[in-house]
N, CA, C and O atoms as a GROMACS GRO file, in nm:
protein
  360
    1MET      N    1  -0.186  -3.693  -0.710
    1MET     CA    2  -0.294  -3.655  -0.614
    1MET      C    3  -0.252  -3.535  -0.538
    1MET      O    4  -0.143  -3.536  -0.482
    2PRO      N    5  -0.334  -3.424  -0.532
    2PRO     CA    6  -0.295  -3.304  -0.452
    2PRO      C    7  -0.289  -3.333  -0.306
    2PRO      O    8  -0.367  -3.412  -0.251
    3ARG      N    9  -0.195  -3.267  -0.245
    3ARG     CA   10  -0.176  -3.279  -0.092
    3ARG      C   11  -0.291  -3.198  -0.031
    3ARG      O   12  -0.320  -3.087  -0.077
    4GLN      N   13  -0.358  -3.254   0.074
    4GLN     CA   14  -0.461  -3.191   0.145
    4GLN      C   15  -0.388  -3.100   0.255
    4GLN      O   16  -0.296  -3.147   0.320
    5LEU      N   17  -0.428  -2.979   0.273
    5LEU     CA   18  -0.377  -2.889   0.370
    5LEU      C   19  -0.443  -2.907   0.497
    5LEU      O   20  -0.564  -2.929   0.496
    6SER      N   21  -0.376  -2.902   0.612
    6SER     CA   22  -0.446  -2.905   0.736
    6SER      C   23  -0.520  -2.773   0.766
    6SER      O   24  -0.487  -2.671   0.706
    7ASN      N   25  -0.614  -2.773   0.855
    7ASN     CA   26  -0.685  -2.643   0.886
    7ASN      C   27  -0.581  -2.537   0.925
    7ASN      O   28  -0.592  -2.423   0.878
    8PHE      N   29  -0.484  -2.566   1.004
    8PHE     CA   30  -0.386  -2.472   1.047
    8PHE      C   31  -0.310  -2.411   0.924
    8PHE      O   32  -0.291  -2.290   0.914
    9ASP      N   33  -0.268  -2.498   0.833
    9ASP     CA   34  -0.194  -2.450   0.713
    9ASP      C   35  -0.287  -2.358   0.627
    9ASP      O   36  -0.246  -2.253   0.578
   10ALA      N   37  -0.405  -2.403   0.613
   10ALA     CA   38  -0.510  -2.325   0.532
   10ALA      C   39  -0.535  -2.184   0.592
   10ALA      O   40  -0.546  -2.081   0.525
   11PHE      N   41  -0.542  -2.193   0.731
   11PHE     CA   42  -0.562  -2.060   0.808
   11PHE      C   43  -0.438  -1.970   0.784
   11PHE      O   44  -0.452  -1.852   0.753
   12LEU      N   45  -0.324  -2.025   0.799
   12LEU     CA   46  -0.199  -1.935   0.781
   12LEU      C   47  -0.192  -1.897   0.640
   12LEU      O   48  -0.150  -1.784   0.617
   13ARG      N   49  -0.225  -1.967   0.543
   13ARG     CA   50  -0.218  -1.921   0.399
   13ARG      C   51  -0.320  -1.800   0.383
   13ARG      O   52  -0.282  -1.696   0.330
   14ALA      N   53  -0.444  -1.814   0.428
   14ALA     CA   54  -0.544  -1.706   0.413
   14ALA      C   55  -0.495  -1.586   0.490
   14ALA      O   56  -0.507  -1.473   0.444
   15LEU      N   57  -0.440  -1.609   0.604
   15LEU     CA   58  -0.398  -1.501   0.690
   15LEU      C   59  -0.286  -1.420   0.620
   15LEU      O   60  -0.285  -1.297   0.620
   16HIS      N   61  -0.196  -1.494   0.564
   16HIS     CA   62  -0.080  -1.437   0.497
   16HIS      C   63  -0.135  -1.357   0.376
   16HIS      O   64  -0.090  -1.244   0.357
   17ARG      N   65  -0.218  -1.402   0.302
   17ARG     CA   66  -0.277  -1.332   0.174
   17ARG      C   67  -0.340  -1.198   0.232
   17ARG      O   68  -0.317  -1.092   0.175
   18ARG      N   69  -0.415  -1.203   0.338
   18ARG     CA   70  -0.482  -1.090   0.390
   18ARG      C   71  -0.380  -0.985   0.436
   18ARG      O   72  -0.394  -0.866   0.407
   19LEU      N   73  -0.279  -1.031   0.508
   19LEU     CA   74  -0.183  -0.938   0.565
   19LEU      C   75  -0.102  -0.872   0.456
   19LEU      O   76  -0.059  -0.758   0.473
   20VAL      N   77  -0.079  -0.943   0.342
   20VAL     CA   78  -0.003  -0.886   0.232
   20VAL      C   79  -0.087  -0.779   0.167
   20VAL      O   80  -0.035  -0.674   0.129
   21LEU      N   81  -0.221  -0.805   0.153
   21LEU     CA   82  -0.314  -0.709   0.096
   21LEU      C   83  -0.320  -0.591   0.194
   21LEU      O   84  -0.308  -0.480   0.143
   22VAL      N   85  -0.334  -0.597   0.314
   22VAL     CA   86  -0.348  -0.492   0.408
   22VAL      C   87  -0.218  -0.402   0.404
   22VAL      O   88  -0.225  -0.279   0.408
   23ARG      N   89  -0.099  -0.472   0.398
   23ARG     CA   90   0.027  -0.402   0.394
   23ARG      C   91   0.043  -0.322   0.265
   23ARG      O   92   0.096  -0.211   0.268
   24VAL      N   93  -0.003  -0.378   0.148
   24VAL     CA   94   0.003  -0.314   0.021
   24VAL      C   95  -0.084  -0.188   0.018
   24VAL      O   96  -0.046  -0.084  -0.035
   25LEU      N   97  -0.208  -0.204   0.079
   25LEU     CA   98  -0.301  -0.091   0.087
   25LEU      C   99  -0.245   0.017   0.183
   25LEU      O  100  -0.257   0.137   0.156
   26GLU      N  101  -0.185  -0.025   0.292
   26GLU     CA  102  -0.116   0.079   0.381
   26GLU      C  103  -0.012   0.154   0.312
   26GLU      O  104  -0.006   0.276   0.325
   27HIS      N  105   0.076   0.086   0.237
   27HIS     CA  106   0.177   0.156   0.169
   27HIS      C  107   0.123   0.242   0.052
   27HIS      O  108   0.182   0.346   0.020
   28ALA      N  109   0.015   0.202  -0.010
   28ALA     CA  110  -0.052   0.281  -0.112
   28ALA      C  111  -0.100   0.418  -0.044
   28ALA      O  112  -0.076   0.529  -0.092
   29GLY      N  113  -0.169   0.395   0.070
   29GLY     CA  114  -0.212   0.522   0.142
   29GLY      C  115  -0.096   0.607   0.178
   29GLY      O  116  -0.104   0.729   0.160
   30ILE      N  117   0.002   0.558   0.225
   30ILE     CA  118   0.116   0.643   0.260
   30ILE      C  119   0.178   0.714   0.141
   30ILE      O  120   0.220   0.830   0.151
   31GLY      N  121   0.183   0.642   0.026
   31GLY     CA  122   0.232   0.700  -0.093
   31GLY      C  123   0.135   0.815  -0.141
   31GLY      O  124   0.181   0.921  -0.184
   32ALA      N  125   0.002   0.793  -0.134
   32ALA     CA  126  -0.092   0.891  -0.173
   32ALA      C  127  -0.080   1.012  -0.081
   32ALA      O  128  -0.094   1.125  -0.128
   33LEU      N  129  -0.053   0.992   0.048
   33LEU     CA  130  -0.026   1.108   0.137
   33LEU      C  131   0.091   1.185   0.095
   33LEU      O  132   0.089   1.308   0.089
   34ALA      N  133   0.197   1.111   0.065
   34ALA     CA  134   0.317   1.188   0.008
   34ALA      C  135   0.287   1.267  -0.115
   34ALA      O  136   0.337   1.378  -0.134
   35GLY      N  137   0.201   1.206  -0.204
   35GLY     CA  138   0.161   1.278  -0.316
   35GLY      C  139   0.084   1.407  -0.288
   35GLY      O  140   0.100   1.512  -0.350
   36CYS      N  141   0.000   1.386  -0.189
   36CYS     CA  142  -0.082   1.499  -0.141
   36CYS      C  143   0.008   1.619  -0.084
   36CYS      O  144  -0.015   1.736  -0.112
   37ALA      N  145   0.108   1.577  -0.004
   37ALA     CA  146   0.202   1.676   0.051
   37ALA      C  147   0.274   1.746  -0.067
   37ALA      O  148   0.287   1.868  -0.064
   38ALA      N  149   0.319   1.678  -0.164
   38ALA     CA  150   0.389   1.745  -0.279
   38ALA      C  151   0.286   1.835  -0.351
   38ALA      O  152   0.316   1.949  -0.388
   39ALA      N  153   0.170   1.784  -0.371
   39ALA     CA  154   0.066   1.863  -0.432
   39ALA      C  155   0.026   1.989  -0.360
   39ALA      O  156  -0.007   2.090  -0.422
   40GLY      N  157   0.031   1.980  -0.221
   40GLY     CA  158  -0.003   2.096  -0.137
   40GLY      C  159   0.108   2.207  -0.159
   40GLY      O  160   0.077   2.325  -0.149
   41VAL      N  161   0.232   2.168  -0.189
   41VAL     CA  162   0.330   2.268  -0.215
   41VAL      C  163   0.312   2.320  -0.358
   41VAL      O  164   0.334   2.439  -0.382
   42LEU      N  165   0.272   2.236  -0.452
   42LEU     CA  166   0.267   2.276  -0.599
   42LEU      C  167   0.151   2.357  -0.633
   42LEU      O  168   0.161   2.445  -0.718
   43ILE      N  169   0.028   2.330  -0.566
   43ILE     CA  170  -0.097   2.410  -0.602
   43ILE      C  171  -0.077   2.552  -0.590
   43ILE      O  172  -0.097   2.622  -0.689
   44PRO      N  173  -0.040   2.606  -0.475
   44PRO     CA  174  -0.021   2.759  -0.468
   44PRO      C  175   0.073   2.814  -0.574
   44PRO      O  176   0.049   2.922  -0.626
   45LEU      N  177   0.180   2.743  -0.608
   45LEU     CA  178   0.272   2.798  -0.700
   45LEU      C  179   0.213   2.805  -0.839
   45LEU      O  180   0.235   2.901  -0.913
   46LEU      N  181   0.131   2.692  -0.876
   46LEU     CA  182   0.072   2.702  -1.014
   46LEU      C  183  -0.046   2.804  -1.017
   46LEU      O  184  -0.067   2.874  -1.116
   47LEU      N  185  -0.120   2.809  -0.904
   47LEU     CA  186  -0.225   2.912  -0.905
   47LEU      C  187  -0.170   3.060  -0.912
   47LEU      O  188  -0.228   3.151  -0.972
   48TRP      N  189  -0.059   3.073  -0.846
   48TRP     CA  190   0.008   3.208  -0.852
   48TRP      C  191   0.053   3.246  -0.991
   48TRP      O  192   0.044   3.362  -1.031
   49GLN      N  193   0.102   3.147  -1.065
   49GLN     CA  194   0.140   3.166  -1.203
   49GLN      C  195   0.023   3.164  -1.310
   49GLN      O  196   0.042   3.192  -1.428
   50GLY      N  197  -0.095   3.128  -1.259
   50GLY     CA  198  -0.207   3.140  -1.346
   50GLY      C  199  -0.224   3.017  -1.435
   50GLY      O  200  -0.296   3.021  -1.535
   51ARG      N  201  -0.154   2.905  -1.398
   51ARG     CA  202  -0.155   2.782  -1.470
   51ARG      C  203  -0.258   2.683  -1.407
   51ARG      O  204  -0.285   2.689  -1.287
   52PRO      N  205  -0.316   2.591  -1.493
   52PRO     CA  206  -0.403   2.491  -1.431
   52PRO      C  207  -0.326   2.400  -1.346
   52PRO      O  208  -0.215   2.361  -1.381
   53SER      N  209  -0.384   2.362  -1.226
   53SER     CA  210  -0.324   2.278  -1.126
   53SER      C  211  -0.367   2.140  -1.127
   53SER      O  212  -0.299   2.056  -1.069
   54LEU      N  213  -0.472   2.110  -1.187
   54LEU     CA  214  -0.526   1.975  -1.171
   54LEU      C  215  -0.446   1.857  -1.238
   54LEU      O  216  -0.429   1.749  -1.182
   55PRO      N  217  -0.398   1.886  -1.358
   55PRO     CA  218  -0.316   1.770  -1.422
   55PRO      C  219  -0.188   1.737  -1.341
   55PRO      O  220  -0.162   1.619  -1.318
   56PRO      N  221  -0.110   1.832  -1.298
   56PRO     CA  222   0.015   1.794  -1.223
   56PRO      C  223  -0.031   1.734  -1.083
   56PRO      O  224   0.035   1.642  -1.034
   57VAL      N  225  -0.138   1.779  -1.021
   57VAL     CA  226  -0.175   1.725  -0.893
   57VAL      C  227  -0.212   1.584  -0.910
   57VAL      O  228  -0.167   1.497  -0.836
   58MET      N  229  -0.300   1.557  -1.012
   58MET     CA  230  -0.341   1.417  -1.033
   58MET      C  231  -0.224   1.328  -1.062
   58MET      O  232  -0.221   1.214  -1.015
   59ALA      N  233  -0.128   1.376  -1.139
   59ALA     CA  234  -0.012   1.293  -1.168
   59ALA      C  235   0.072   1.270  -1.040
   59ALA      O  236   0.128   1.162  -1.025
   60LEU      N  237   0.083   1.363  -0.952
   60LEU     CA  238   0.156   1.339  -0.828
   60LEU      C  239   0.080   1.244  -0.734
   60LEU      O  240   0.142   1.161  -0.665
   61LEU      N  241  -0.052   1.256  -0.731
   61LEU     CA  242  -0.125   1.150  -0.657
   61LEU      C  243  -0.105   1.017  -0.711
   61LEU      O  244  -0.080   0.925  -0.633
   62ALA      N  245  -0.114   0.996  -0.840
   62ALA     CA  246  -0.107   0.863  -0.910
   62ALA      C  247   0.041   0.809  -0.887
   62ALA      O  248   0.061   0.690  -0.862
   63LEU      N  249   0.141   0.897  -0.898
   63LEU     CA  250   0.272   0.855  -0.878
   63LEU      C  251   0.298   0.816  -0.736
   63LEU      O  252   0.371   0.719  -0.712
   64GLY      N  253   0.244   0.886  -0.641
   64GLY     CA  254   0.269   0.840  -0.501
   64GLY      C  255   0.203   0.720  -0.469
   64GLY      O  256   0.261   0.637  -0.398
   65THR      N  257   0.072   0.696  -0.518
   65THR     CA  258   0.003   0.580  -0.484
   65THR      C  259   0.067   0.459  -0.559
   65THR      O  260   0.074   0.350  -0.501
   66MET      N  261   0.113   0.474  -0.678
   66MET     CA  262   0.170   0.365  -0.745
   66MET      C  263   0.312   0.332  -0.685
   66MET      O  264   0.353   0.216  -0.682
   67SER      N  265   0.381   0.432  -0.641
   67SER     CA  266   0.512   0.395  -0.576
   67SER      C  267   0.485   0.330  -0.441
   67SER      O  268   0.565   0.245  -0.401
   68GLY      N  269   0.378   0.363  -0.366
   68GLY     CA  270   0.343   0.288  -0.244
   68GLY      C  271   0.307   0.150  -0.271
   68GLY      O  272   0.352   0.059  -0.201
   69ILE      N  273   0.222   0.127  -0.378
   69ILE     CA  274   0.192  -0.010  -0.419
   69ILE      C  275   0.313  -0.095  -0.446
   69ILE      O  276   0.326  -0.208  -0.398
   70VAL      N  277   0.403  -0.036  -0.526
   70VAL     CA  278   0.523  -0.110  -0.563
   70VAL      C  279   0.607  -0.139  -0.433
   70VAL      O  280   0.659  -0.250  -0.421
   71ARG      N  281   0.620  -0.048  -0.340
   71ARG     CA  282   0.692  -0.069  -0.216
   71ARG      C  283   0.621  -0.171  -0.132
   71ARG      O  284   0.687  -0.255  -0.072
   72GLY      N  285   0.487  -0.167  -0.125
   72GLY     CA  286   0.420  -0.276  -0.051
   72GLY      C  287   0.436  -0.407  -0.106
   72GLY      O  288   0.448  -0.501  -0.028
   73VAL      N  289   0.438  -0.430  -0.246
   73VAL     CA  290   0.459  -0.555  -0.301
   73VAL      C  291   0.607  -0.601  -0.284
   73VAL      O  292   0.634  -0.721  -0.273
   74ALA      N  293   0.693  -0.514  -0.284
   74ALA     CA  294   0.836  -0.545  -0.280
   74ALA      C  295   0.871  -0.589  -0.134
   74ALA      O  296   0.952  -0.680  -0.114
   75ARG      N  297   0.812  -0.527  -0.038
   75ARG     CA  298   0.838  -0.553   0.100
   75ARG      C  299   0.720  -0.630   0.170
   75ARG      O  300   0.678  -0.592   0.279
   76ARG      N  301   0.670  -0.732   0.108
   76ARG     CA  302   0.557  -0.794   0.160
   76ARG      C  303   0.607  -0.882   0.286
   76ARG      O  304   0.720  -0.930   0.290
   77PRO      N  305   0.517  -0.898   0.380
   77PRO     CA  306   0.555  -0.975   0.499
   77PRO      C  307   0.564  -1.129   0.471
   77PRO      O  308   0.497  -1.182   0.382
   78SER      N  309   0.649  -1.197   0.551
   78SER     CA  310   0.655  -1.338   0.533
   78SER      C  311   0.548  -1.414   0.595
   78SER      O  312   0.469  -1.356   0.669
   79ALA      N  313   0.538  -1.546   0.571
   79ALA     CA  314   0.432  -1.625   0.641
   79ALA      C  315   0.460  -1.628   0.793
   79ALA      O  316   0.365  -1.631   0.871
   80VAL      N  317   0.580  -1.626   0.834
   80VAL     CA  318   0.614  -1.628   0.977
   80VAL      C  319   0.564  -1.499   1.043
   80VAL      O  320   0.511  -1.501   1.154
   81ALA      N  321   0.580  -1.383   0.968
   81ALA     CA  322   0.528  -1.252   1.020
   81ALA      C  323   0.377  -1.260   1.033
   81ALA      O  324   0.322  -1.212   1.132
   82ALA      N  325   0.309  -1.321   0.936
   82ALA     CA  326   0.170  -1.342   0.949
   82ALA      C  327   0.130  -1.418   1.074
   82ALA      O  328   0.041  -1.377   1.149
   83ALA      N  329   0.200  -1.530   1.094
   83ALA     CA  330   0.176  -1.613   1.211
   83ALA      C  331   0.201  -1.544   1.345
   83ALA      O  332   0.125  -1.560   1.441
   84MET      N  333   0.308  -1.468   1.349
   84MET     CA  334   0.335  -1.385   1.463
   84MET      C  335   0.222  -1.284   1.491
   84MET      O  336   0.183  -1.266   1.606
   85GLU      N  337   0.169  -1.217   1.384
   85GLU     CA  338   0.071  -1.120   1.400
   85GLU      C  339  -0.064  -1.181   1.448
   85GLU      O  340  -0.138  -1.120   1.525
   86ALA      N  341  -0.092  -1.301   1.403
   86ALA     CA  342  -0.211  -1.373   1.446
   86ALA      C  343  -0.194  -1.411   1.588
   86ALA      O  344  -0.287  -1.399   1.667
   87ASP      N  345  -0.074  -1.459   1.624
   87ASP     CA  346  -0.050  -1.496   1.772
   87ASP      C  347  -0.068  -1.368   1.862
   87ASP      O  348  -0.125  -1.374   1.971
   88ARG      N  349  -0.017  -1.260   1.812
   88ARG     CA  350  -0.032  -1.131   1.898
   88ARG      C  351  -0.170  -1.092   1.911
   88ARG      O  352  -0.213  -1.048   2.018
   89GLN      N  353  -0.250  -1.107   1.797
   89GLN     CA  354  -0.386  -1.060   1.811
   89GLN      C  355  -0.478  -1.163   1.884
   89GLN      O  356  -0.570  -1.122   1.955
   90LEU      N  357  -0.455  -1.292   1.868
   90LEU     CA  358  -0.540  -1.392   1.924
   90LEU      C  359  -0.491  -1.420   2.065
   90LEU      O  360  -0.549  -1.503   2.135
   0.00000   0.00000   0.00000
């Protein structure tokens, strides 16, 4: 027979899932920003050489976003960190 979770435990689990999702999205955004910075340096160089700039720029954006997602998943917050964040905000 499955164990019933208390309301508090269910709240903490849901909060932890949301906090992990938010942190992964934050890291993905930071990675995309880093990809944009690298693309900002690369675009003028490619245009100066007369080469197309869209494929390398898209690759940099995708690489930055994916590396941010990987970092966000690897460094996800613990359940205790989620409880502390809820305590801070409530």
